[in-house]
C-alpha positions in Angstrom: 71.9 125.1 86.8 72.5 121.6 85.4 76.1 122.6 84.5 76.9 123.7 88.0 75.6 120.4 89.5 77.8 118.5 87.1 80.8 120.6 88.1 80.1 120.1 91.8 79.8 116.4 91.4 83.0 116.3 89.4 84.8 118.2 92.1 83.5 115.8 94.8 84.6 112.8 92.8 88.0 114.4 92.2 88.5 115.1 96.0 87.5 111.5 96.9 89.9 110.0 94.3 92.8 112.2 95.4 92.1 111.5 99.1 92.1 107.7 98.4 95.4 108.0 96.5 97.0 109.9 99.3 95.8 107.5 102.0 96.9 104.4 100.1 99.5 103.6 102.8 97.2 104.1 105.7 97.1 100.4 106.5 100.9 100.2 107.0 101.9 100.0 110.6 104.5 102.7 111.0 105.6 101.9 114.5 109.2 100.6 114.2 108.7 98.3 117.2 106.4 96.2 115.0 109.3 95.3 112.8 111.8 94.8 115.6 109.6 92.6 117.8 110.7 89.0 117.4 108.4 86.4 115.9 107.1 83.8 118.3 104.7 80.8 118.1 101.1 81.6 119.2 100.2 80.2 122.5 96.9 79.1 124.1 93.9 81.1 123.2 95.9 83.1 120.5 96.5 79.8 118.6 92.8 78.8 118.6 91.4 82.3 117.9 93.8 83.2 115.1 93.5 79.7 113.6 89.7 79.8 113.6 89.7 83.3 112.1 91.9 82.1 109.2 89.6 79.2 108.5 86.4 81.4 108.7 88.0 83.7 106.1 89.1 81.0 103.8 92.8 81.5 104.3 94.8 78.5 103.3 98.4 77.6 103.2 99.1 78.4 106.8 100.2 75.1 108.1 102.8 76.9 110.1 102.5 80.4 111.5 104.1 82.9 113.8 102.9 86.0 115.5 104.0 89.4 116.8 101.6 91.1 119.2 101.8 94.8 118.1 99.3 96.1 120.7 97.0 94.3 123.1 94.8 92.3 120.7 96.4 93.3 117.4 98.8 90.9 115.8 101.0 90.6 112.7 100.9 87.0 111.5 103.4 85.3 109.2 102.2 82.0 107.7 103.7 79.5 105.3 102.9 76.1 103.8 106.5 75.3 102.8 108.7 77.1 105.3 110.1 79.3 102.6 107.3 81.5 101.1 105.6 83.7 103.7 102.3 85.5 103.7 101.6 88.3 106.2 98.4 89.4 107.8 97.2 91.9 110.3 94.8 90.2 112.8 92.4 91.5 115.4 91.0 88.2 116.8 88.8 89.9 119.4 86.8 91.6 116.7 87.1 88.8 114.1 89.1 90.9 111.5 92.0 89.8 109.4 93.6 91.6 106.5 96.5 90.8 104.3 99.3 93.3 104.6 100.1 95.5 101.7 103.4 95.3 99.7 105.0 98.2 101.6 104.5 96.6 105.0 105.4 93.2 103.7 108.8 94.5 102.4 109.6 95.7 105.9 108.9 92.4 107.6 111.5 89.7 107.9 110.5 86.0 107.8 110.3 84.3 111.1 113.0 81.8 110.1 
């Protein structure tokens, strides 16, 4: 009986690990429009909400940033401290969420300038 329990636990762990490996790119926005939309400066409430969200999450080095609104309330943000090296984030200001993009998505984005 103990052997069967260990086998079942092993199978469950294997399924979870394989599932995580296959879904590794799930946080990449696949919609091509995301990469074709031009960058722009944030305006009005976008500027304050995104800026405050960055501060609350300890994100530094974003003295200058640009946005692409992917869908209503979902943004891709490019930020830099020197105008040459860019860091990209996916931001949902209305629900206070911000995540750094992964390498695959970052490789598809072009810097704002």
